[in-house]
C-alpha positions as CSV (number, residue, x, y, z in Angstrom):
1,M,-56.7,-34.0,-18.7
2,R,-55.9,-34.8,-15.2
3,Y,-52.7,-36.6,-16.3
4,A,-51.5,-33.4,-18.1
5,Q,-52.1,-31.3,-15.0
6,T,-50.2,-33.7,-12.8
7,R,-47.3,-33.9,-15.3
8,A,-47.2,-30.0,-15.5
9,N,-47.0,-29.9,-11.7
10,R,-44.1,-32.4,-11.6
11,F,-42.4,-30.6,-14.4
12,S,-42.5,-27.2,-12.6
13,L,-41.4,-28.8,-9.3
14,G,-38.5,-30.4,-11.1
15,Y,-37.2,-27.0,-12.1
16,C,-38.3,-24.9,-9.2
17,F,-36.9,-27.1,-6.4
18,P,-33.3,-27.0,-7.5
19,L,-33.5,-23.3,-8.2
20,M,-35.0,-22.6,-4.8
21,L,-32.4,-24.8,-3.1
22,S,-29.5,-23.0,-4.8
23,L,-31.0,-19.6,-4.0
24,L,-31.4,-20.5,-0.3
25,S,-27.9,-21.9,-0.1
26,L,-26.5,-18.7,-1.6
27,L,-28.4,-16.6,0.9
28,A,-27.2,-18.7,3.8
29,A,-23.6,-18.3,2.6
30,C,-24.1,-14.5,2.6
31,V,-25.7,-14.4,6.0
32,S,-23.1,-16.6,7.7
33,A,-20.0,-14.8,6.3
34,P,-18.1,-13.8,9.4
35,D,-17.4,-10.1,10.1
36,P,-13.6,-9.6,10.5
37,Q,-14.2,-7.7,13.7
38,D,-16.1,-10.6,15.3
39,W,-12.9,-12.0,16.8
40,I,-12.1,-8.7,18.8
41,R,-13.6,-9.1,22.3
42,V,-13.9,-6.0,24.5
43,G,-12.1,-6.5,27.8
44,E,-10.1,-9.5,26.4
45,T,-8.3,-8.8,23.1
46,T,-5.0,-7.1,23.5
47,K,-3.3,-4.4,21.3
48,A,-0.6,-6.9,20.4
49,E,-3.2,-9.4,19.0
50,V,-4.8,-6.6,16.9
51,V,-1.4,-5.4,15.5
52,T,-0.4,-9.0,14.7
53,R,-3.6,-9.5,12.7
54,Y,-4.0,-6.0,11.0
55,G,-0.5,-4.5,11.3
56,Q,0.2,-1.0,12.6
57,P,-2.8,1.3,12.6
58,D,-3.2,4.1,10.1
59,L,-3.8,6.7,12.8
60,V,-3.4,6.7,16.6
61,L,-5.3,9.2,18.8
62,A,-4.2,9.7,22.4
63,S,-6.7,10.8,25.1
64,R,-7.3,10.6,28.8
65,E,-9.5,7.5,28.3
66,G,-6.6,5.7,26.5
67,E,-5.3,5.2,23.0
68,T,-7.5,4.9,20.0
69,A,-6.2,3.1,16.9
70,V,-7.9,3.8,13.6
71,Y,-7.7,1.3,10.7
72,H,-8.9,2.3,7.2
73,P,-9.8,-0.1,4.4
74,T,-6.8,-0.4,2.1
75,A,-7.6,0.9,-1.4
76,S,-5.7,-0.4,-4.4
77,S,-2.7,1.6,-5.5
78,S,-4.3,2.1,-9.0
79,S,-7.0,4.3,-7.4
80,A,-4.4,6.9,-6.4
81,P,-4.5,9.9,-8.7
82,Q,-1.4,10.8,-10.7
83,M,0.3,13.8,-9.3
84,E,3.1,16.0,-10.6
85,I,5.4,18.4,-8.9
86,P,7.6,21.1,-10.4
87,A,11.3,20.2,-10.6
88,V,13.9,22.9,-11.1
89,Q,17.1,22.2,-13.0
90,A,20.1,24.5,-13.3
91,G,20.6,25.9,-16.8
92,P,23.4,27.6,-18.6
93,L,24.7,31.0,-17.4
94,G,22.8,31.0,-14.1
95,T,19.4,30.3,-15.6
96,A,17.0,27.6,-14.4
97,T,14.4,25.5,-16.1
98,T,11.3,24.0,-14.5
99,Q,9.7,20.7,-15.6
100,M,6.7,18.9,-14.2
101,R,7.7,15.4,-12.9
102,P,5.2,12.7,-11.9
103,I,5.4,11.4,-8.3
104,N,3.8,8.5,-6.4
105,P,1.4,10.2,-3.9
106,G,0.9,7.1,-1.8
107,L,3.5,7.1,0.9
108,D,2.3,3.6,2.0
109,A,2.0,2.3,-1.6
110,N,4.8,-0.1,-0.9
111,D,4.2,-0.6,2.8
112,R,5.9,-3.9,3.6
113,S,4.6,-3.9,7.2
114,R,1.1,-4.7,5.9
115,E,2.0,-7.6,3.7
116,G,0.4,-10.8,4.7
117,K,-1.9,-9.0,7.1
118,E,-5.7,-9.1,7.1
119,R,-7.4,-6.0,5.7
120,V,-10.4,-4.4,7.2
121,R,-13.5,-4.0,5.1
122,S,-14.6,-0.7,6.6
123,E,-13.0,1.8,8.9
124,I,-12.8,0.7,12.5
125,H,-11.8,2.5,15.7
126,I,-10.3,0.5,18.6
127,R,-9.9,2.2,22.0
128,Y,-7.3,0.6,24.4
129,D,-6.9,1.1,28.1
130,A,-3.5,1.8,29.7
131,R,-2.7,-1.9,29.8
132,G,-3.3,-2.3,26.0
133,V,-6.6,-4.2,26.3
134,V,-9.6,-3.3,24.0
135,Q,-12.1,-1.2,25.7
136,E,-14.3,-0.1,22.8
137,L,-14.7,-1.1,19.1
138,S,-16.7,1.1,16.8
139,T,-17.3,1.6,13.1
140,P,-18.2,5.1,12.1
């Protein structure tokens, strides 16, 4: 009887230990994944360094405190809704015909300035001083 209980304990440990080890390593990998904004240091990182890494900002806001650059996460071009606009074409005897034509609504869908640049995971706001040094980094 005692032999059967010892064997059952070894058997369960033989399965549980590798499972727990793999679970812990998975959790450790998730926790240690670096945030892309960890490299930006307030008072040290310059605007040129940010632009080199992320490309030109999506929006720039000017204020008395300085310039604030806003970067949005880039969505895939397939998520843009299909849009149509009316197109007028001259017809015979001074008449006109109108047809709906599809257009690509994403003006930056083929933005070549962002190729090879790192993408942000969530929206970030970076405020620079007059010298172009990061003064504040925030995520709304």
